N, C-alpha and C positions, 0 to 999 in steps of 0.2 A: 428671530422670534419676536412677536409683538409684545410690547410692554403692557401687560394686562392691567397692572395697577393704574397706570396713567389712563388707559382707555376706560376703566371702570369709574375713575373720578370724573371724567368728562361726560360720561353717559348719564341718563336720567337716574336720579337717586331714589331709593326706596325699593320695596319688594315688587318684582315683576310678576304679574299674574296673567293667565290665559283666560280670555273672555270670549263668549260666543256672540257674533254680530248678526243681527237679523237684517235681511235684505229683501227687496221685492222678489216675489215668486216668479216662476217661469210658466210657460204654457203647460208644462207637465207637473208643476209643483206649486203648492200654495205658499210654502215658505222655503227660503234658501238661506243657510247660515254659513258665513265665513267665520274666521277666527282672528283675534287680534291680541296683542300684548298691551296691558295697561300698567301704568305706574302712577299710583295715586289717582287723581281725577282725570289724568290724561291718557289718551290712546296713542302709543308711540309706534305701533305697527299694526296694519290691517292687511290680511291676505286676500281680499276680495278679488284683486286682479292677478293673483298668482297664476303662473303658467304651468305649475306642477301639481295642480289639484287632482285628487283621486276622490270622486264623489261616492257617497253612500246615500241610500234612499230608504225611507220608512213610510209605509202606507198605513193610514189609520182612519177612523170613522169620519174625521173632519177633512180628509183629503190626503195630501202627500207632503212630506218634508224631506228636503235634500240638504246635505251638509258636506263640507270639504274635510274628510277624515284625515287626509294626509297633512293638511294645514294644522289641524288640531295636534297631531303627533309631533310635527316639526316644531311648533311654537312651545309645546310642553317641554321639549328637549332644550330649546334655547333658554327658556325661563329658568329651568332647573340648573343649567350651567351658570347663568348669571348669579342666581341666588346662592348657589353653593360656593362660587368663587368669593363672593363678598362675605360669606360666613366663615371663610378660611378653610373650607373643606376641599376646594379645588385650587391647587397651587399654580400649575402651568402645564403647557403641552410641550413635551420634549421635541426637539427639532428633528431627531431621527429615532428609528425604532427597528428592532429586529423583526417585528411583525410587519404587516403590509403598510405601505405609505399611501397617502391619498394622492392620486395622480392629477394632473392638470386636466379638468373635465373639458375645457375648451379645445385641448389638443387631441384627446383620444375619446372623449365622450362617455367614459364609464369609470367606475371605481374597480379596484382589485377585488376579486371574489374568491371565496374559500368554500370547501365542502367539509362538513363534519364527517370524519371517517366512519364512525359507528352508525349514526342515524341517516347519513346521506343527504341531510338538509344543506341548503346553500345560503350563503350570507355575503353581504358587501361590507367591507371595512370602511367606516366613516371617519374615525379618529384614532390613530394608534398613539401609544406613548402618553396617555393622559395620566399625570401624576396626582395622586390624592394624598392629602395630608395624613400622616400617621406618625411613624418614627421620624423625628426631625432629620436624622442622618440617612435614613433609608425609606424615603416615601414610596408608597405602593404605586405601581404603574399598571394601568388598565388599557384594554383595547375596547373601543365602542364599535359595535357592528349591527347591521340591520338584516332581518330576515326577509324572505320574498314577500311576505304579507305585510311588511312595514313595521313589524315589531322591533323595538330597540333593545339591545343586549349589551352587557359589559362583562368582561372576564379578565382575570389577572393575565398580564402579558406572558408570564412564564407558562401558564396553562395553555394559552393560545398557541405558543410556539413549541409545545412538547410532543407534537405529532398527532394531536387530536383533530387538527384541521389540515387539509391539503389545498394548495392553490389550484384553481381550475381555469386560469387564464388561457391555457392552451385550448380548453374546450370552448371558451368564449370566442377565441380567435377563429375557431373552426366554423362558428356560426356566421362569420362574415359572408360566407357563400350561400347561406340558407335563404331560400326565397321567402319573402314576407307572406304570412298566411292570408292576409287581406290586402286589397289594393285601394288606392284613392278612388272614391266613387262607389265602392261596394256598399250595399245595404247590409248592416249587421245587427243582430239582436243582442242587447246587453241583458243577459239572463237574470242578474240580481234585481234589476229595476223593471224588466219587461219592456223597455223602450227600444225602438228601432232607430238606429243612427246611420248617418252616411260617414263612411270611414275617411279620415284625412290621411292617416298613415298607420302602419303596424310594424313595429320594430322587433324582430325575433330575438335580437341580442339582449334587449332589456326586458322583454316580456310584456311591454305596454303598447297601447295604441291610443290614438286621439281621434276625435270626431269633428265634423263640420257643424257649426251652429253655436248656440249659447249653452254654457259659458265657453268662450274660446280658449284654446290651448289646454283644456282639461285632458286627463289621461285615465285610462282604466286598464285592468289586466286583460291581456289577450285571451287567457284561459276562461274568462267570464263571458266571452262573446262567441257567437256562431254566425256563419254566413247565411243570409237570407236570400240575397240576389247578387250575383257577380256582375259588375259593370262591364259592358262590352268595351273593346279596346278604344274605340273612338270616344266613347263617353268617359272612360278613364283618363285619357289624355286631355279632354276638355276640362274636366274637374281639376285635374292636376295643374293645368295652365291657369285656371281661375285662382287656385290656392297660391300659385307662384306670384301672382300679382296682387294678392290680398293684403300683403304687409304683415301677415301672421309671423310670429317669432319662429315657429317651427316649420315654416315653408321649406327652408334649406334641408331639413331632415327628410321631408317627403321627396325632394329632388335627389337626395343621396340614395334613398331606398329604391326609387323607381326610375330615376333618370330624368333629364330635362326634356319635356315634350316638344319644345321648339327645336332642340338639337336633333331629335328623331326625325322631324319633318324636313329639316335642312339636309340631313343625310339621305332622305328618300329622294 
């Protein structure tokens, strides 16, 4: 387990706050906002180049504003953990837990997921066994988890493990054979923004897709999009080949979902 006290002493001192960063607009937006963490007069983290952005858009009389909503939520979570730890409200993260453990995302590409038995809503566990300061001899232990819309929640570990939630890993594993709803090269409509994008990939396991263009490596919910035009097979393979050679971080994901277009030609 990491030595949080040592790490805290070596990190930037002072209160960490989340600030909105204005950037140059795009062809479809007058303003684009990323988010950063500031400590005093210094910016110590800026998510402008984040590969996990989930964009939101607001149309107004003066034009259109786009912001990275996922970055705002993620940095709010990080800043809260830092400030609570330094204030003595967060002691440490337990090395093990009877609730779900966070798996190695590089190895399996996902977090463990649970379903609330009564409501049927689904969640991903982000951090099990988080101990909060209370009774010095019996610190309270929480589970932090995230809803499908990105909302962050915390619940006492005993409540999380008392039968209110069930693991749905088996259901997720079954999705491994589900065909992606969109293919690389398809034209898709993002209903919240009204924009038409060219699909880079769509992953039914996570429920997210990505587009080709700016900003790169951004993501949106599959459920917020609908097919406008399906790319013919030859066009699909050509766009997939271009994505493969583009250097994008998520090119490997597209190849995993749709296969290597060069391998298909070699086999032919």
